[in-house]
C-alpha atoms as a printed R data frame, in Angstrom:
    type eleno elety resid chain resno      x       y       z
1   ATOM     1    CA   UNK     A     1 52.122  19.097 107.200
2   ATOM     2    CA   UNK     A     2 53.400  18.785 103.239
3   ATOM     3    CA   UNK     A     3 51.261  21.862 102.878
4   ATOM     4    CA   UNK     A     4 53.553  25.020 100.851
5   ATOM     5    CA   UNK     A     5 52.689  27.846 103.018
6   ATOM     6    CA   UNK     A     6 54.442  31.139 103.143
7   ATOM     7    CA   UNK     A     7 56.404  30.145 106.059
8   ATOM     8    CA   UNK     A     8 57.676  27.571 104.332
9   ATOM     9    CA   UNK     A     9 58.847  29.639 101.843
10  ATOM    10    CA   UNK     A    10 60.981  32.376 103.934
11  ATOM    11    CA   UNK     A    11 64.372  31.348 104.246
12  ATOM    12    CA   UNK     A    12 65.301  32.453 107.614
13  ATOM    13    CA   UNK     A    13 62.768  31.917 110.441
14  ATOM    14    CA   UNK     A    14 62.946  34.310 112.021
15  ATOM    15    CA   UNK     A    15 61.026  35.838 109.009
16  ATOM    16    CA   UNK     A    16 58.322  33.187 109.631
17  ATOM    17    CA   UNK     A    17 58.517  33.712 113.195
18  ATOM    18    CA   UNK     A    18 58.230  37.945 112.565
19  ATOM    19    CA   UNK     A    19 54.983  37.412 110.311
20  ATOM    20    CA   UNK     A    20 53.164  34.927 112.009
21  ATOM    21    CA   UNK     A    21 53.387  37.274 114.907
22  ATOM    22    CA   UNK     A    22 52.070  39.822 112.027
23  ATOM    23    CA   UNK     A    23 49.253  38.097 111.879
24  ATOM    24    CA   UNK     A    24 48.414  37.340 114.890
25  ATOM    25    CA   UNK     A    25 48.585  41.002 115.976
26  ATOM    26    CA   UNK     A    26 46.420  42.128 112.867
27  ATOM    27    CA   UNK     A    27 43.688  39.412 113.702
28  ATOM    28    CA   UNK     A    28 43.013  40.784 117.398
29  ATOM    29    CA   UNK     A    29 44.225  44.539 116.455
30  ATOM    30    CA   UNK     A    30 42.262  46.988 114.586
31  ATOM    31    CA   UNK     A    31 45.891  48.365 113.150
32  ATOM    32    CA   UNK     A    32 45.529  48.220 109.504
33  ATOM    33    CA   UNK     A    33 48.677  48.053 108.014
34  ATOM    34    CA   UNK     A    34 51.960  46.283 108.805
35  ATOM    35    CA   UNK     A    35 55.407  46.438 106.849
36  ATOM    36    CA   UNK     A    36 58.459  45.106 107.027
37  ATOM    37    CA   UNK     A    37 61.397  43.567 104.732
38  ATOM    38    CA   UNK     A    38 61.841  39.769 104.170
39  ATOM    39    CA   UNK     A    39 64.045  37.279 102.635
40  ATOM    40    CA   UNK     A    40 62.099  35.018 100.072
41  ATOM    41    CA   UNK     A    41 63.641  32.040  98.125
42  ATOM    42    CA   UNK     A    42 67.269  33.751  97.766
43  ATOM    43    CA   UNK     A    43 65.540  37.342  97.025
44  ATOM    44    CA   UNK     A    44 65.615  40.618  99.262
45  ATOM    45    CA   UNK     A    45 62.100  41.699  99.293
46  ATOM    46    CA   UNK     A    46 59.593  44.208 101.182
47  ATOM    47    CA   UNK     A    47 56.347  43.082 102.768
48  ATOM    48    CA   UNK     A    48 53.155  44.456 103.472
49  ATOM    49    CA   UNK     A    49 50.514  43.047 105.561
50  ATOM    50    CA   UNK     A    50 46.396  43.678 106.470
51  ATOM    51    CA   UNK     A    51 43.775  42.313 107.790
52  ATOM    52    CA   UNK     A    52 40.079  42.368 106.506
53  ATOM    53    CA   UNK     A    53 38.387  41.807 109.309
54  ATOM    54    CA   UNK     A    54 34.814  41.694 107.570
55  ATOM    55    CA   UNK     A    55 35.393  38.322 105.671
56  ATOM    56    CA   UNK     A    56 38.469  36.855 108.239
57  ATOM    57    CA   UNK     A    57 41.768  37.618 105.034
58  ATOM    58    CA   UNK     A    58 44.734  38.503 105.153
59  ATOM    59    CA   UNK     A    59 46.315  40.528 101.986
60  ATOM    60    CA   UNK     A    60 50.063  39.750 101.737
61  ATOM    61    CA   UNK     A    61 51.920  42.207  99.037
62  ATOM    62    CA   UNK     A    62 55.700  41.175  97.801
63  ATOM    63    CA   UNK     A    63 57.815  43.911  96.514
64  ATOM    64    CA   UNK     A    64 61.013  43.141  94.991
65  ATOM    65    CA   UNK     A    65 63.338  46.176  96.863
66  ATOM    66    CA   UNK     A    66 65.926  45.656  94.471
67  ATOM    67    CA   UNK     A    67 63.291  45.682  90.798
68  ATOM    68    CA   UNK     A    68 61.579  49.158  92.534
69  ATOM    69    CA   UNK     A    69 64.261  51.041  93.952
70  ATOM    70    CA   UNK     A    70 66.641  51.120  90.722
71  ATOM    71    CA   UNK     A    71 67.785  54.428  90.175
72  ATOM    72    CA   UNK     A    72 68.030  53.658  86.431
73  ATOM    73    CA   UNK     A    73 64.580  53.527  86.548
74  ATOM    74    CA   UNK     A    74 63.961  57.353  87.517
75  ATOM    75    CA   UNK     A    75 66.864  58.672  85.250
76  ATOM    76    CA   UNK     A    76 64.483  59.217  81.993
77  ATOM    77    CA   UNK     A    77 61.978  61.086  84.269
78  ATOM    78    CA   UNK     A    78 64.541  63.331  85.886
79  ATOM    79    CA   UNK     A    79 66.649  64.053  82.720
80  ATOM    80    CA   UNK     A    80 62.862  65.104  81.001
81  ATOM    81    CA   UNK     A    81 61.835  66.891  84.266
82  ATOM    82    CA   UNK     A    82 65.393  68.641  84.450
83  ATOM    83    CA   UNK     A    83 65.181  69.501  80.613
84  ATOM    84    CA   UNK     A    84 60.942  70.835  80.959
85  ATOM    85    CA   UNK     A    85 62.641  72.805  83.619
86  ATOM    86    CA   UNK     A    86 65.737  74.223  81.435
87  ATOM    87    CA   UNK     A    87 62.818  75.082  78.306
88  ATOM    88    CA   UNK     A    88 60.572  76.925  81.106
89  ATOM    89    CA   UNK     A    89 63.147  78.907  82.309
90  ATOM    90    CA   UNK     A    90 64.788  80.095  79.085
91  ATOM    91    CA   UNK     A    91 61.142  80.618  77.451
92  ATOM    92    CA   UNK     A    92 60.397  82.983  80.828
93  ATOM    93    CA   UNK     A    93 64.047  84.953  80.373
94  ATOM    94    CA   UNK     A    94 62.838  85.273  76.413
95  ATOM    95    CA   UNK     A    95 60.009  86.737  77.217
96  ATOM    96    CA   UNK     A    96 60.779  88.937  80.720
97  ATOM    97    CA   UNK     A    97 63.374  90.412  78.180
98  ATOM    98    CA   UNK     A    98 61.267  90.610  75.147
99  ATOM    99    CA   UNK     A    99 58.025  92.027  77.277
100 ATOM   100    CA   UNK     A   100 59.405  93.918  80.124
101 ATOM   101    CA   UNK     A   101 63.248  94.965  79.840
102 ATOM   102    CA   UNK     A   102 63.686  96.160  76.587
103 ATOM   103    CA   UNK     A   103 60.455  98.540  76.868
104 ATOM   104    CA   UNK     A   104 61.914  99.572  80.325
105 ATOM   105    CA   UNK     A   105 65.312  99.994  78.465
106 ATOM   106    CA   UNK     A   106 63.442 102.379  75.538
107 ATOM   107    CA   UNK     A   107 61.706 103.936  78.688
108 ATOM   108    CA   UNK     A   108 65.001 105.006  80.419
109 ATOM   109    CA   UNK     A   109 66.878 106.389  77.624
110 ATOM   110    CA   UNK     A   110 63.924 108.222  76.540
111 ATOM   111    CA   UNK     A   111 63.889 109.429  80.052
112 ATOM   112    CA   UNK     A   112 67.806 110.365  79.592
113 ATOM   113    CA   UNK     A   113 66.844 112.580  76.497
114 ATOM   114    CA   UNK     A   114 64.342 114.165  78.388
115 ATOM   115    CA   UNK     A   115 66.787 114.811  80.553
116 ATOM   116    CA   UNK     A   116 69.477 116.471  78.573
117 ATOM   117    CA   UNK     A   117 66.813 118.941  76.710
118 ATOM   118    CA   UNK     A   118 65.401 116.643  74.363
119 ATOM   119    CA   UNK     A   119 61.365 117.215  75.374
120 ATOM   120    CA   UNK     A   120 60.405 115.946  71.375
121 ATOM   121    CA   UNK     A   121 61.199 112.263  72.745
122 ATOM   122    CA   UNK     A   122 57.883 109.926  71.531
123 ATOM   123    CA   UNK     A   123 57.602 106.295  72.319
124 ATOM   124    CA   UNK     A   124 55.563 103.444  70.238
125 ATOM   125    CA   UNK     A   125 52.543 101.893  72.152
126 ATOM   126    CA   UNK     A   126 52.034  98.507  70.998
127 ATOM   127    CA   UNK     A   127 50.388  97.491  74.072
128 ATOM   128    CA   UNK     A   128 47.511  97.671  76.498
129 ATOM   129    CA   UNK     A   129 48.743  96.020  79.612
130 ATOM   130    CA   UNK     A   130 50.488  97.847  82.539
131 ATOM   131    CA   UNK     A   131 53.981  98.709  80.320
132 ATOM   132    CA   UNK     A   132 51.505 100.180  77.142
133 ATOM   133    CA   UNK     A   133 49.858 102.213  80.210
134 ATOM   134    CA   UNK     A   134 53.225 103.404  81.895
135 ATOM   135    CA   UNK     A   135 54.863 104.216  78.210
136 ATOM   136    CA   UNK     A   136 51.377 106.392  76.906
137 ATOM   137    CA   UNK     A   137 52.003 108.452  80.603
138 ATOM   138    CA   UNK     A   138 55.552 109.027  79.761
139 ATOM   139    CA   UNK     A   139 54.395 109.959  76.395
140 ATOM   140    CA   UNK     A   140 51.726 112.906  77.680
141 ATOM   141    CA   UNK     A   141 54.744 113.837  80.342
142 ATOM   142    CA   UNK     A   142 57.471 114.650  77.859
143 ATOM   143    CA   UNK     A   143 54.448 116.469  75.604
144 ATOM   144    CA   UNK     A   144 53.345 118.143  78.093
145 ATOM   145    CA   UNK     A   145 56.663 119.382  79.162
146 ATOM   146    CA   UNK     A   146 58.152 120.167  75.454
147 ATOM   147    CA   UNK     A   147 54.364 122.603  75.337
148 ATOM   148    CA   UNK     A   148 55.181 124.483  78.559
149 ATOM   149    CA   UNK     A   149 58.598 125.209  77.713
150 ATOM   150    CA   UNK     A   150 57.543 125.989  74.200
151 ATOM   151    CA   UNK     A   151 54.911 128.278  76.096
152 ATOM   152    CA   UNK     A   152 57.254 129.624  78.788
153 ATOM   153    CA   UNK     A   153 60.150 131.140  76.413
154 ATOM   154    CA   UNK     A   154 56.829 133.171  74.654
155 ATOM   155    CA   UNK     A   155 55.783 134.342  77.653
156 ATOM   156    CA   UNK     A   156 59.447 135.368  78.833
157 ATOM   157    CA   UNK     A   157 59.616 137.307  75.159
158 ATOM   158    CA   UNK     A   158 56.587 138.514  75.972
159 ATOM   159    CA   UNK     A   159 56.766 139.662  79.207
160 ATOM   160    CA   UNK     A   160 61.287 140.768  78.683
161 ATOM   161    CA   UNK     A   161 58.815 143.159  75.578
162 ATOM   162    CA   UNK     A   162 56.428 144.965  78.352
163 ATOM   163    CA   UNK     A   163 59.402 145.139  80.873
164 ATOM   164    CA   UNK     A   164 61.130 147.035  78.204
165 ATOM   165    CA   UNK     A   165 58.091 149.204  77.075
166 ATOM   166    CA   UNK     A   166 57.109 150.209  80.341
167 ATOM   167    CA   UNK     A   167 61.123 150.843  81.431
168 ATOM   168    CA   UNK     A   168 61.192 153.017  78.221
169 ATOM   169    CA   UNK     A   169 57.733 155.333  79.290
170 ATOM   170    CA   UNK     A   170 59.738 155.372  82.881
171 ATOM   171    CA   UNK     A   171 62.526 157.276  81.628
172 ATOM   172    CA   UNK     A   172 60.647 159.074  79.646
173 ATOM   173    CA   UNK     A   173 58.054 160.045  82.593
174 ATOM   174    CA   UNK     A   174 61.179 160.237  84.455
175 ATOM   175    CA   UNK     A   175 63.130 162.710  81.759
176 ATOM   176    CA   UNK     A   176 59.647 164.962  81.573
177 ATOM   177    CA   UNK     A   177 59.480 165.103  85.218
178 ATOM   178    CA   UNK     A   178 63.022 166.018  85.344
179 ATOM   179    CA   UNK     A   179 62.073 168.983  82.664
180 ATOM   180    CA   UNK     A   180 59.848 170.026  84.810
181 ATOM   181    CA   UNK     A   181 61.604 170.299  88.020
182 ATOM   182    CA   UNK     A   182 64.400 172.576  85.814
183 ATOM   183    CA   UNK     A   183 61.921 174.489  84.436
184 ATOM   184    CA   UNK     A   184 60.579 174.945  88.235
185 ATOM   185    CA   UNK     A   185 63.686 175.967  89.794
186 ATOM   186    CA   UNK     A   186 64.082 178.885  86.897
187 ATOM   187    CA   UNK     A   187 60.611 180.239  87.906
188 ATOM   188    CA   UNK     A   188 62.020 180.015  91.578
189 ATOM   189    CA   UNK     A   189 65.036 181.524  90.724
190 ATOM   190    CA   UNK     A   190 63.149 184.508  89.506
191 ATOM   191    CA   UNK     A   191 61.380 184.826  92.829
192 ATOM   192    CA   UNK     A   192 64.400 184.410  94.912
193 ATOM   193    CA   UNK     A   193 65.938 187.986  95.281
194 ATOM   194    CA   UNK     A   194 69.130 188.932  93.579
195 ATOM   195    CA   UNK     A   195 71.815 189.046  96.012
196 ATOM   196    CA   UNK     A   196 73.114 192.693  94.512
197 ATOM   197    CA   UNK     A   197 70.363 194.420  96.188
198 ATOM   198    CA   UNK     A   198 70.482 192.534  99.582
199 ATOM   199    CA   UNK     A   199 73.688 193.718  99.459
200 ATOM   200    CA   UNK     A   200 72.307 197.282  98.628
201 ATOM   201    CA   UNK     A   201 69.636 197.048 101.207
202 ATOM   202    CA   UNK     A   202 71.636 195.629 104.338
203 ATOM   203    CA   UNK     A   203 75.476 196.304 105.458
204 ATOM   204    CA   UNK     A   204 74.761 192.403 106.607
205 ATOM   205    CA   UNK     A   205 73.119 190.013 105.520
206 ATOM   206    CA   UNK     A   206 73.075 185.931 104.958
207 ATOM   207    CA   UNK     A   207 70.841 183.089 103.254
208 ATOM   208    CA   UNK     A   208 70.294 179.670 103.996
209 ATOM   209    CA   UNK     A   209 68.570 178.086 101.152
210 ATOM   210    CA   UNK     A   210 68.972 174.372 100.697
211 ATOM   211    CA   UNK     A   211 65.940 172.577  99.085
212 ATOM   212    CA   UNK     A   212 65.661 169.450  99.396
213 ATOM   213    CA   UNK     A   213 65.359 168.460  95.689
214 ATOM   214    CA   UNK     A   214 65.832 170.328  92.581
215 ATOM   215    CA   UNK     A   215 63.325 172.359  93.769
216 ATOM   216    CA   UNK     A   216 62.893 173.838  97.505
217 ATOM   217    CA   UNK     A   217 59.045 174.556  99.117
218 ATOM   218    CA   UNK     A   218 60.383 178.146 101.590
219 ATOM   219    CA   UNK     A   219 61.117 181.067  99.581
220 ATOM   220    CA   UNK     A   220 62.537 184.044 100.822
221 ATOM   221    CA   UNK     A   221 61.696 187.588  99.547
222 ATOM   222    CA   UNK     A   222 62.872 191.315  99.577
223 ATOM   223    CA   UNK     A   223 60.951 194.073  98.182
224 ATOM   224    CA   UNK     A   224 61.890 198.117  98.523
225 ATOM   225    CA   UNK     A   225 58.272 200.218  98.150
226 ATOM   226    CA   UNK     A   226 58.010 203.461  96.758
227 ATOM   227    CA   UNK     A   227 57.372 205.016 100.392
228 ATOM   228    CA   UNK     A   228 61.158 203.882 101.280
229 ATOM   229    CA   UNK     A   229 60.133 200.915 103.549
230 ATOM   230    CA   UNK     A   230 61.554 197.352 103.111
231 ATOM   231    CA   UNK     A   231 59.436 194.517 103.321
232 ATOM   232    CA   UNK     A   232 60.701 191.135 103.808
233 ATOM   233    CA   UNK     A   233 59.243 188.017 103.328
234 ATOM   234    CA   UNK     A   234 59.593 184.448 104.185
235 ATOM   235    CA   UNK     A   235 57.540 181.742 102.649
236 ATOM   236    CA   UNK     A   236 56.440 178.023 103.326
237 ATOM   237    CA   UNK     A   237 55.118 176.250 100.852
238 ATOM   238    CA   UNK     A   238 52.905 173.147 101.362
239 ATOM   239    CA   UNK     A   239 55.235 169.946 100.016
240 ATOM   240    CA   UNK     A   240 58.145 170.151  98.268
241 ATOM   241    CA   UNK     A   241 59.662 170.202  94.656
242 ATOM   242    CA   UNK     A   242 57.042 170.170  92.187
243 ATOM   243    CA   UNK     A   243 54.051 170.124  94.602
244 ATOM   244    CA   UNK     A   244 55.898 172.887  96.936
């Protein structure tokens, strides 16, 4: 009766009864661990009880709740975690600005220069990652556009010179054709009978002569023979103008 046991150390008989019931339940059941709060010698503790069936022993672990759950104990850990997180954020922001945002800003300004017509823009390639590949592609694009633009101006000048030369040749050819038509009209006019001769040969006559072009393809002709006969002819030539 004078032995000091854990039941004697408990301040509350209810806690002693609960612990006794827990020990009995653990010895008969296969429950591993049971935990609950108790009050021992004026202190609020948290008890965890388990029973080792192989040797028939009980293990009782007591934890001082006020000491284990003291908020101040976690303050250095929380502060260190917050500072570490802020440091990581600052480093990530610096690296993001240095490695991604600044190269993208350079590419944006270079694209604006190309949009304004400055195709000589070239950016330095300092890295071999995705940003470096994008910068290299931009330089290739700008150089290609500059080359095409320069050659396009040359081709436009060449085409303009060719068109000017062709136009001059066309004008010269047209002038020669016009001269040929005018000369053909002179020849044709010499073939047509003189209206005064027709007035002398006929008491009344008319001729409707309207060439399609400068030179007509149809002719009329009149001639008085030595025997006093009158020969009148209407001729239909193949084609019009110079062919006629």
